[in-house]
PDB file of N, CA, C and O in Angstrom:
ATOM      1  N   MET A   1      43.883   6.112 -44.329  1.00  0.00           N
ATOM      2  CA  MET A   1      42.756   5.657 -43.549  1.00  0.00           C
ATOM      3  C   MET A   1      42.440   4.226 -43.957  1.00  0.00           C
ATOM      4  O   MET A   1      42.444   3.889 -45.142  1.00  0.00           O
ATOM      5  N   LYS A   2      42.168   3.396 -42.972  1.00  0.00           N
ATOM      6  CA  LYS A   2      41.755   2.021 -43.235  1.00  0.00           C
ATOM      7  C   LYS A   2      40.278   1.905 -42.889  1.00  0.00           C
ATOM      8  O   LYS A   2      39.788   2.562 -41.971  1.00  0.00           O
ATOM      9  N   LEU A   3      39.585   1.072 -43.629  1.00  0.00           N
ATOM     10  CA  LEU A   3      38.151   0.892 -43.450  1.00  0.00           C
ATOM     11  C   LEU A   3      37.834  -0.591 -43.492  1.00  0.00           C
ATOM     12  O   LEU A   3      38.297  -1.313 -44.375  1.00  0.00           O
ATOM     13  N   ALA A   4      37.048  -1.035 -42.539  1.00  0.00           N
ATOM     14  CA  ALA A   4      36.578  -2.422 -42.525  1.00  0.00           C
ATOM     15  C   ALA A   4      35.062  -2.402 -42.579  1.00  0.00           C
ATOM     16  O   ALA A   4      34.420  -1.663 -41.832  1.00  0.00           O
ATOM     17  N   LEU A   5      34.489  -3.208 -43.455  1.00  0.00           N
ATOM     18  CA  LEU A   5      33.039  -3.290 -43.595  1.00  0.00           C
ATOM     19  C   LEU A   5      32.569  -4.686 -43.220  1.00  0.00           C
ATOM     20  O   LEU A   5      33.232  -5.683 -43.507  1.00  0.00           O
ATOM     21  N   PHE A   6      31.418  -4.736 -42.575  1.00  0.00           N
ATOM     22  CA  PHE A   6      30.845  -6.001 -42.152  1.00  0.00           C
ATOM     23  C   PHE A   6      29.377  -6.037 -42.569  1.00  0.00           C
ATOM     24  O   PHE A   6      28.769  -4.997 -42.825  1.00  0.00           O
ATOM     25  N   ASP A   7      28.829  -7.215 -42.632  1.00  0.00           N
ATOM     26  CA  ASP A   7      27.399  -7.376 -42.881  1.00  0.00           C
ATOM     27  C   ASP A   7      26.685  -7.092 -41.563  1.00  0.00           C
ATOM     28  O   ASP A   7      26.462  -7.998 -40.760  1.00  0.00           O
ATOM     29  N   LEU A   8      26.335  -5.846 -41.352  1.00  0.00           N
ATOM     30  CA  LEU A   8      25.728  -5.427 -40.095  1.00  0.00           C
ATOM     31  C   LEU A   8      24.225  -5.643 -40.057  1.00  0.00           C
ATOM     32  O   LEU A   8      23.685  -6.146 -39.072  1.00  0.00           O
ATOM     33  N   ASP A   9      23.563  -5.265 -41.120  1.00  0.00           N
ATOM     34  CA  ASP A   9      22.107  -5.149 -41.122  1.00  0.00           C
ATOM     35  C   ASP A   9      21.414  -6.472 -40.826  1.00  0.00           C
ATOM     36  O   ASP A   9      21.568  -7.464 -41.539  1.00  0.00           O
ATOM     37  N   HIS A  10      20.661  -6.441 -39.765  1.00  0.00           N
ATOM     38  CA  HIS A  10      19.871  -7.588 -39.324  1.00  0.00           C
ATOM     39  C   HIS A  10      20.742  -8.808 -39.026  1.00  0.00           C
ATOM     40  O   HIS A  10      20.239  -9.929 -38.943  1.00  0.00           O
ATOM     41  N   THR A  11      22.049  -8.589 -38.865  1.00  0.00           N
ATOM     42  CA  THR A  11      22.980  -9.638 -38.464  1.00  0.00           C
ATOM     43  C   THR A  11      23.619  -9.226 -37.139  1.00  0.00           C
ATOM     44  O   THR A  11      23.391  -9.855 -36.106  1.00  0.00           O
ATOM     45  N   LEU A  12      24.415  -8.169 -37.183  1.00  0.00           N
ATOM     46  CA  LEU A  12      25.035  -7.652 -35.970  1.00  0.00           C
ATOM     47  C   LEU A  12      24.191  -6.567 -35.308  1.00  0.00           C
ATOM     48  O   LEU A  12      24.301  -6.337 -34.103  1.00  0.00           O
ATOM     49  N   ILE A  13      23.355  -5.908 -36.092  1.00  0.00           N
ATOM     50  CA  ILE A  13      22.431  -4.900 -35.565  1.00  0.00           C
ATOM     51  C   ILE A  13      21.027  -5.227 -36.067  1.00  0.00           C
ATOM     52  O   ILE A  13      20.858  -5.873 -37.102  1.00  0.00           O
ATOM     53  N   ALA A  14      20.041  -4.779 -35.332  1.00  0.00           N
ATOM     54  CA  ALA A  14      18.650  -5.166 -35.647  1.00  0.00           C
ATOM     55  C   ALA A  14      17.947  -4.176 -36.572  1.00  0.00           C
ATOM     56  O   ALA A  14      16.721  -4.065 -36.533  1.00  0.00           O
ATOM     57  N   PHE A  15      18.688  -3.466 -37.390  1.00  0.00           N
ATOM     58  CA  PHE A  15      18.079  -2.481 -38.284  1.00  0.00           C
ATOM     59  C   PHE A  15      18.938  -2.314 -39.530  1.00  0.00           C
ATOM     60  O   PHE A  15      20.019  -2.893 -39.636  1.00  0.00           O
ATOM     61  N   ASP A  16      18.445  -1.516 -40.466  1.00  0.00           N
ATOM     62  CA  ASP A  16      19.136  -1.207 -41.715  1.00  0.00           C
ATOM     63  C   ASP A  16      20.068  -0.022 -41.464  1.00  0.00           C
ATOM     64  O   ASP A  16      19.602   1.086 -41.201  1.00  0.00           O
ATOM     65  N   SER A  17      21.355  -0.243 -41.543  1.00  0.00           N
ATOM     66  CA  SER A  17      22.328   0.810 -41.234  1.00  0.00           C
ATOM     67  C   SER A  17      22.276   1.968 -42.225  1.00  0.00           C
ATOM     68  O   SER A  17      22.491   3.118 -41.841  1.00  0.00           O
ATOM     69  N   THR A  18      21.995   1.683 -43.486  1.00  0.00           N
ATOM     70  CA  THR A  18      21.902   2.769 -44.464  1.00  0.00           C
ATOM     71  C   THR A  18      20.706   3.658 -44.165  1.00  0.00           C
ATOM     72  O   THR A  18      20.790   4.878 -44.305  1.00  0.00           O
ATOM     73  N   MET A  19      19.593   3.061 -43.755  1.00  0.00           N
ATOM     74  CA  MET A  19      18.424   3.858 -43.377  1.00  0.00           C
ATOM     75  C   MET A  19      18.743   4.710 -42.151  1.00  0.00           C
ATOM     76  O   MET A  19      18.387   5.887 -42.101  1.00  0.00           O
ATOM     77  N   ALA A  20      19.402   4.125 -41.176  1.00  0.00           N
ATOM     78  CA  ALA A  20      19.768   4.877 -39.972  1.00  0.00           C
ATOM     79  C   ALA A  20      20.699   6.035 -40.318  1.00  0.00           C
ATOM     80  O   ALA A  20      20.536   7.140 -39.800  1.00  0.00           O
ATOM     81  N   TRP A  21      21.670   5.786 -41.188  1.00  0.00           N
ATOM     82  CA  TRP A  21      22.613   6.821 -41.613  1.00  0.00           C
ATOM     83  C   TRP A  21      21.886   7.916 -42.405  1.00  0.00           C
ATOM     84  O   TRP A  21      22.151   9.102 -42.209  1.00  0.00           O
ATOM     85  N   THR A  22      20.981   7.525 -43.287  1.00  0.00           N
ATOM     86  CA  THR A  22      20.212   8.488 -44.074  1.00  0.00           C
ATOM     87  C   THR A  22      19.362   9.372 -43.158  1.00  0.00           C
ATOM     88  O   THR A  22      19.324  10.590 -43.330  1.00  0.00           O
ATOM     89  N   ARG A  23      18.694   8.770 -42.203  1.00  0.00           N
ATOM     90  CA  ARG A  23      17.874   9.549 -41.253  1.00  0.00           C
ATOM     91  C   ARG A  23      18.740  10.465 -40.399  1.00  0.00           C
ATOM     92  O   ARG A  23      18.361  11.605 -40.131  1.00  0.00           O
ATOM     93  N   PHE A  24      19.892   9.978 -39.972  1.00  0.00           N
ATOM     94  CA  PHE A  24      20.827  10.788 -39.196  1.00  0.00           C
ATOM     95  C   PHE A  24      21.205  12.050 -39.971  1.00  0.00           C
ATOM     96  O   PHE A  24      21.177  13.155 -39.430  1.00  0.00           O
ATOM     97  N   LEU A  25      21.561  11.869 -41.253  1.00  0.00           N
ATOM     98  CA  LEU A  25      21.959  13.011 -42.080  1.00  0.00           C
ATOM     99  C   LEU A  25      20.780  13.940 -42.373  1.00  0.00           C
ATOM    100  O   LEU A  25      20.944  15.160 -42.381  1.00  0.00           O
ATOM    101  N   ALA A  26      19.613  13.385 -42.609  1.00  0.00           N
ATOM    102  CA  ALA A  26      18.426  14.216 -42.877  1.00  0.00           C
ATOM    103  C   ALA A  26      18.021  14.994 -41.625  1.00  0.00           C
ATOM    104  O   ALA A  26      17.621  16.153 -41.727  1.00  0.00           O
ATOM    105  N   ASP A  27      18.116  14.380 -40.460  1.00  0.00           N
ATOM    106  CA  ASP A  27      17.779  15.069 -39.208  1.00  0.00           C
ATOM    107  C   ASP A  27      18.687  16.261 -38.954  1.00  0.00           C
ATOM    108  O   ASP A  27      18.304  17.192 -38.244  1.00  0.00           O
ATOM    109  N   ARG A  28      19.884  16.243 -39.526  1.00  0.00           N
ATOM    110  CA  ARG A  28      20.832  17.334 -39.368  1.00  0.00           C
ATOM    111  C   ARG A  28      20.861  18.259 -40.584  1.00  0.00           C
ATOM    112  O   ARG A  28      21.744  19.106 -40.712  1.00  0.00           O
ATOM    113  N   SER A  29      19.887  18.085 -41.470  1.00  0.00           N
ATOM    114  CA  SER A  29      19.744  18.901 -42.689  1.00  0.00           C
ATOM    115  C   SER A  29      20.941  18.788 -43.625  1.00  0.00           C
ATOM    116  O   SER A  29      21.185  19.689 -44.428  1.00  0.00           O
ATOM    117  N   ILE A  30      21.677  17.710 -43.533  1.00  0.00           N
ATOM    118  CA  ILE A  30      22.761  17.457 -44.476  1.00  0.00           C
ATOM    119  C   ILE A  30      22.176  16.870 -45.753  1.00  0.00           C
ATOM    120  O   ILE A  30      22.614  17.194 -46.857  1.00  0.00           O
ATOM    121  N   LEU A  31      21.181  16.004 -45.587  1.00  0.00           N
ATOM    122  CA  LEU A  31      20.391  15.493 -46.706  1.00  0.00           C
ATOM    123  C   LEU A  31      18.993  16.090 -46.580  1.00  0.00           C
ATOM    124  O   LEU A  31      18.563  16.448 -45.484  1.00  0.00           O
ATOM    125  N   PRO A  32      18.290  16.195 -47.697  1.00  0.00           N
ATOM    126  CA  PRO A  32      16.939  16.760 -47.617  1.00  0.00           C
ATOM    127  C   PRO A  32      15.976  15.836 -46.868  1.00  0.00           C
ATOM    128  O   PRO A  32      16.133  14.615 -46.872  1.00  0.00           O
ATOM    129  N   GLN A  33      14.993  16.437 -46.236  1.00  0.00           N
ATOM    130  CA  GLN A  33      13.938  15.637 -45.621  1.00  0.00           C
ATOM    131  C   GLN A  33      13.300  14.805 -46.736  1.00  0.00           C
ATOM    132  O   GLN A  33      13.118  15.293 -47.852  1.00  0.00           O
ATOM    133  N   GLY A  34      12.972  13.592 -46.442  1.00  0.00           N
ATOM    134  CA  GLY A  34      12.407  12.703 -47.445  1.00  0.00           C
ATOM    135  C   GLY A  34      13.430  11.790 -48.082  1.00  0.00           C
ATOM    136  O   GLY A  34      13.072  10.891 -48.842  1.00  0.00           O
ATOM    137  N   ALA A  35      14.710  12.010 -47.781  1.00  0.00           N
ATOM    138  CA  ALA A  35      15.752  11.135 -48.340  1.00  0.00           C
ATOM    139  C   ALA A  35      15.554   9.703 -47.867  1.00  0.00           C
ATOM    140  O   ALA A  35      15.862   8.756 -48.592  1.00  0.00           O
ATOM    141  N   ASP A  36      15.039   9.545 -46.654  1.00  0.00           N
ATOM    142  CA  ASP A  36      14.797   8.192 -46.151  1.00  0.00           C
ATOM    143  C   ASP A  36      13.674   7.506 -46.922  1.00  0.00           C
ATOM    144  O   ASP A  36      13.721   6.294 -47.132  1.00  0.00           O
ATOM    145  N   ALA A  37      12.674   8.262 -47.342  1.00  0.00           N
ATOM    146  CA  ALA A  37      11.574   7.688 -48.127  1.00  0.00           C
ATOM    147  C   ALA A  37      12.073   7.231 -49.497  1.00  0.00           C
ATOM    148  O   ALA A  37      11.633   6.200 -50.006  1.00  0.00           O
ATOM    149  N   VAL A  38      12.974   7.982 -50.085  1.00  0.00           N
ATOM    150  CA  VAL A  38      13.553   7.597 -51.375  1.00  0.00           C
ATOM    151  C   VAL A  38      14.327   6.290 -51.222  1.00  0.00           C
ATOM    152  O   VAL A  38      14.196   5.379 -52.038  1.00  0.00           O
ATOM    153  N   TYR A  39      15.134   6.213 -50.165  1.00  0.00           N
ATOM    154  CA  TYR A  39      15.901   4.990 -49.924  1.00  0.00           C
ATOM    155  C   TYR A  39      14.968   3.808 -49.636  1.00  0.00           C
ATOM    156  O   TYR A  39      15.192   2.706 -50.137  1.00  0.00           O
ATOM    157  N   LEU A  40      13.925   4.033 -48.834  1.00  0.00           N
ATOM    158  CA  LEU A  40      12.978   2.965 -48.517  1.00  0.00           C
ATOM    159  C   LEU A  40      12.312   2.432 -49.782  1.00  0.00           C
ATOM    160  O   LEU A  40      12.103   1.227 -49.916  1.00  0.00           O
ATOM    161  N   ASN A  41      11.981   3.324 -50.702  1.00  0.00           N
ATOM    162  CA  ASN A  41      11.403   2.891 -51.972  1.00  0.00           C
ATOM    163  C   ASN A  41      12.374   1.985 -52.726  1.00  0.00           C
ATOM    164  O   ASN A  41      11.962   0.991 -53.325  1.00  0.00           O
ATOM    165  N   CYS A  42      13.653   2.326 -52.696  1.00  0.00           N
ATOM    166  CA  CYS A  42      14.653   1.470 -53.345  1.00  0.00           C
ATOM    167  C   CYS A  42      14.746   0.119 -52.649  1.00  0.00           C
ATOM    168  O   CYS A  42      14.930  -0.902 -53.311  1.00  0.00           O
ATOM    169  N   CYS A  43      14.622   0.096 -51.321  1.00  0.00           N
ATOM    170  CA  CYS A  43      14.633  -1.170 -50.581  1.00  0.00           C
ATOM    171  C   CYS A  43      13.460  -2.042 -51.027  1.00  0.00           C
ATOM    172  O   CYS A  43      13.608  -3.249 -51.218  1.00  0.00           O
ATOM    173  N   ARG A  44      12.322  -1.430 -51.185  1.00  0.00           N
ATOM    174  CA  ARG A  44      11.146  -2.186 -51.642  1.00  0.00           C
ATOM    175  C   ARG A  44      11.362  -2.749 -53.041  1.00  0.00           C
ATOM    176  O   ARG A  44      10.988  -3.886 -53.326  1.00  0.00           O
ATOM    177  N   ARG A  45      11.967  -1.945 -53.908  1.00  0.00           N
ATOM    178  CA  ARG A  45      12.244  -2.410 -55.269  1.00  0.00           C
ATOM    179  C   ARG A  45      13.257  -3.549 -55.258  1.00  0.00           C
ATOM    180  O   ARG A  45      13.157  -4.477 -56.060  1.00  0.00           O
ATOM    181  N   TYR A  46      14.236  -3.482 -54.350  1.00  0.00           N
ATOM    182  CA  TYR A  46      15.227  -4.549 -54.226  1.00  0.00           C
ATOM    183  C   TYR A  46      14.558  -5.852 -53.785  1.00  0.00           C
ATOM    184  O   TYR A  46      14.808  -6.909 -54.365  1.00  0.00           O
ATOM    185  N   VAL A  47      13.715  -5.774 -52.767  1.00  0.00           N
ATOM    186  CA  VAL A  47      13.014  -6.965 -52.276  1.00  0.00           C
ATOM    187  C   VAL A  47      12.116  -7.547 -53.363  1.00  0.00           C
ATOM    188  O   VAL A  47      11.971  -8.765 -53.468  1.00  0.00           O
ATOM    189  N   ALA A  48      11.516  -6.676 -54.171  1.00  0.00           N
ATOM    190  CA  ALA A  48      10.644  -7.133 -55.258  1.00  0.00           C
ATOM    191  C   ALA A  48      11.435  -7.705 -56.436  1.00  0.00           C
ATOM    192  O   ALA A  48      10.863  -8.336 -57.324  1.00  0.00           O
ATOM    193  N   GLY A  49      12.751  -7.483 -56.438  1.00  0.00           N
ATOM    194  CA  GLY A  49      13.582  -8.018 -57.511  1.00  0.00           C
ATOM    195  C   GLY A  49      13.722  -7.118 -58.718  1.00  0.00           C
ATOM    196  O   GLY A  49      14.257  -7.537 -59.744  1.00  0.00           O
ATOM    197  N   SER A  50      13.246  -5.878 -58.612  1.00  0.00           N
ATOM    198  CA  SER A  50      13.329  -4.995 -59.779  1.00  0.00           C
ATOM    199  C   SER A  50      14.641  -4.209 -59.853  1.00  0.00           C
ATOM    200  O   SER A  50      14.937  -3.605 -60.884  1.00  0.00           O
ATOM    201  N   ILE A  51      15.433  -4.209 -58.770  1.00  0.00           N
ATOM    202  CA  ILE A  51      16.791  -3.657 -58.823  1.00  0.00           C
ATOM    203  C   ILE A  51      17.716  -4.651 -58.123  1.00  0.00           C
ATOM    204  O   ILE A  51      17.269  -5.458 -57.307  1.00  0.00           O
ATOM    205  N   ASP A  52      19.003  -4.586 -58.447  1.00  0.00           N
ATOM    206  CA  ASP A  52      19.953  -5.500 -57.820  1.00  0.00           C
ATOM    207  C   ASP A  52      20.671  -4.813 -56.655  1.00  0.00           C
ATOM    208  O   ASP A  52      20.437  -3.635 -56.383  1.00  0.00           O
ATOM    209  N   ILE A  53      21.534  -5.546 -55.977  1.00  0.00           N
ATOM    210  CA  ILE A  53      22.202  -5.037 -54.787  1.00  0.00           C
ATOM    211  C   ILE A  53      23.082  -3.830 -55.101  1.00  0.00           C
ATOM    212  O   ILE A  53      23.197  -2.921 -54.279  1.00  0.00           O
ATOM    213  N   ARG A  54      23.695  -3.810 -56.263  1.00  0.00           N
ATOM    214  CA  ARG A  54      24.524  -2.654 -56.634  1.00  0.00           C
ATOM    215  C   ARG A  54      23.687  -1.391 -56.751  1.00  0.00           C
ATOM    216  O   ARG A  54      24.103  -0.318 -56.314  1.00  0.00           O
ATOM    217  N   GLN A  55      22.511  -1.521 -57.339  1.00  0.00           N
ATOM    218  CA  GLN A  55      21.626  -0.365 -57.479  1.00  0.00           C
ATOM    219  C   GLN A  55      21.128   0.100 -56.105  1.00  0.00           C
ATOM    220  O   GLN A  55      20.986   1.300 -55.869  1.00  0.00           O
ATOM    221  N   LEU A  56      20.868  -0.838 -55.216  1.00  0.00           N
ATOM    222  CA  LEU A  56      20.435  -0.472 -53.869  1.00  0.00           C
ATOM    223  C   LEU A  56      21.554   0.254 -53.125  1.00  0.00           C
ATOM    224  O   LEU A  56      21.312   1.272 -52.476  1.00  0.00           O
ATOM    225  N   LEU A  57      22.770  -0.267 -53.218  1.00  0.00           N
ATOM    226  CA  LEU A  57      23.892   0.388 -52.559  1.00  0.00           C
ATOM    227  C   LEU A  57      24.153   1.773 -53.140  1.00  0.00           C
ATOM    228  O   LEU A  57      24.473   2.709 -52.407  1.00  0.00           O
ATOM    229  N   LEU A  58      24.018   1.897 -54.435  1.00  0.00           N
ATOM    230  CA  LEU A  58      24.178   3.202 -55.074  1.00  0.00           C
ATOM    231  C   LEU A  58      23.129   4.189 -54.567  1.00  0.00           C
ATOM    232  O   LEU A  58      23.432   5.360 -54.335  1.00  0.00           O
ATOM    233  N   ALA A  59      21.912   3.719 -54.399  1.00  0.00           N
ATOM    234  CA  ALA A  59      20.847   4.585 -53.873  1.00  0.00           C
ATOM    235  C   ALA A  59      21.192   5.086 -52.476  1.00  0.00           C
ATOM    236  O   ALA A  59      20.840   6.206 -52.107  1.00  0.00           O
ATOM    237  N   GLY A  60      21.878   4.256 -51.703  1.00  0.00           N
ATOM    238  CA  GLY A  60      22.255   4.650 -50.355  1.00  0.00           C
ATOM    239  C   GLY A  60      23.349   5.696 -50.310  1.00  0.00           C
ATOM    240  O   GLY A  60      23.369   6.534 -49.408  1.00  0.00           O
ATOM    241  N   ILE A  61      24.261   5.659 -51.275  1.00  0.00           N
ATOM    242  CA  ILE A  61      25.371   6.612 -51.256  1.00  0.00           C
ATOM    243  C   ILE A  61      25.191   7.782 -52.232  1.00  0.00           C
ATOM    244  O   ILE A  61      25.889   8.790 -52.118  1.00  0.00           O
ATOM    245  N   ALA A  62      24.279   7.659 -53.171  1.00  0.00           N
ATOM    246  CA  ALA A  62      24.081   8.705 -54.184  1.00  0.00           C
ATOM    247  C   ALA A  62      23.825  10.090 -53.588  1.00  0.00           C
ATOM    248  O   ALA A  62      24.335  11.072 -54.128  1.00  0.00           O
ATOM    249  N   PRO A  63      23.054  10.214 -52.496  1.00  0.00           N
ATOM    250  CA  PRO A  63      22.827  11.558 -51.953  1.00  0.00           C
ATOM    251  C   PRO A  63      24.100  12.262 -51.492  1.00  0.00           C
ATOM    252  O   PRO A  63      24.113  13.485 -51.353  1.00  0.00           O
ATOM    253  N   LEU A  64      25.162  11.507 -51.257  1.00  0.00           N
ATOM    254  CA  LEU A  64      26.413  12.111 -50.807  1.00  0.00           C
ATOM    255  C   LEU A  64      27.295  12.556 -51.971  1.00  0.00           C
ATOM    256  O   LEU A  64      28.326  13.191 -51.750  1.00  0.00           O
ATOM    257  N   ALA A  65      26.913  12.237 -53.196  1.00  0.00           N
ATOM    258  CA  ALA A  65      27.733  12.547 -54.366  1.00  0.00           C
ATOM    259  C   ALA A  65      27.895  14.048 -54.596  1.00  0.00           C
ATOM    260  O   ALA A  65      28.833  14.466 -55.276  1.00  0.00           O
ATOM    261  N   ARG A  66      27.017  14.848 -54.053  1.00  0.00           N
ATOM    262  CA  ARG A  66      27.101  16.302 -54.266  1.00  0.00           C
ATOM    263  C   ARG A  66      28.183  16.960 -53.416  1.00  0.00           C
ATOM    264  O   ARG A  66      28.492  18.137 -53.598  1.00  0.00           O
ATOM    265  N   PHE A  67      28.757  16.195 -52.486  1.00  0.00           N
ATOM    266  CA  PHE A  67      29.774  16.733 -51.595  1.00  0.00           C
ATOM    267  C   PHE A  67      31.175  16.455 -52.134  1.00  0.00           C
ATOM    268  O   PHE A  67      31.443  15.381 -52.672  1.00  0.00           O
ATOM    269  N   ALA A  68      32.052  17.424 -51.987  1.00  0.00           N
ATOM    270  CA  ALA A  68      33.448  17.217 -52.349  1.00  0.00           C
ATOM    271  C   ALA A  68      34.101  16.303 -51.313  1.00  0.00           C
ATOM    272  O   ALA A  68      33.657  16.229 -50.167  1.00  0.00           O
ATOM    273  N   LEU A  69      35.149  15.616 -51.728  1.00  0.00           N
ATOM    274  CA  LEU A  69      35.818  14.674 -50.847  1.00  0.00           C
ATOM    275  C   LEU A  69      36.259  15.317 -49.526  1.00  0.00           C
ATOM    276  O   LEU A  69      36.074  14.701 -48.476  1.00  0.00           O
ATOM    277  N   PRO A  70      36.834  16.530 -49.530  1.00  0.00           N
ATOM    278  CA  PRO A  70      37.198  17.138 -48.249  1.00  0.00           C
ATOM    279  C   PRO A  70      35.998  17.345 -47.311  1.00  0.00           C
ATOM    280  O   PRO A  70      36.140  17.229 -46.093  1.00  0.00           O
ATOM    281  N   GLU A  71      34.828  17.647 -47.870  1.00  0.00           N
ATOM    282  CA  GLU A  71      33.640  17.797 -47.051  1.00  0.00           C
ATOM    283  C   GLU A  71      33.219  16.469 -46.420  1.00  0.00           C
ATOM    284  O   GLU A  71      32.792  16.422 -45.266  1.00  0.00           O
ATOM    285  N   LEU A  72      33.347  15.398 -47.195  1.00  0.00           N
ATOM    286  CA  LEU A  72      32.986  14.085 -46.678  1.00  0.00           C
ATOM    287  C   LEU A  72      33.929  13.631 -45.568  1.00  0.00           C
ATOM    288  O   LEU A  72      33.520  12.972 -44.612  1.00  0.00           O
ATOM    289  N   ARG A  73      35.179  13.993 -45.717  1.00  0.00           N
ATOM    290  CA  ARG A  73      36.162  13.623 -44.684  1.00  0.00           C
ATOM    291  C   ARG A  73      35.850  14.372 -43.415  1.00  0.00           C
ATOM    292  O   ARG A  73      36.550  14.213 -42.416  1.00  0.00           O
TER     293      ARG A  73
END
């Protein structure tokens, strides 16, 4: 599988793609309700300078860590 990533958020699309993805998964009960609030809190901490971009990205993907690779595929 090949994957290409682009700077989408507020550049190519007018929203935060990780937030949209988190809400999509929570709406389908794949992630718990409130997962978007946890991510939003991390976004606020990033803007305030208390976490760096790596920590923000980790917050976006951390909820998926409980799934085995075949499930994610």
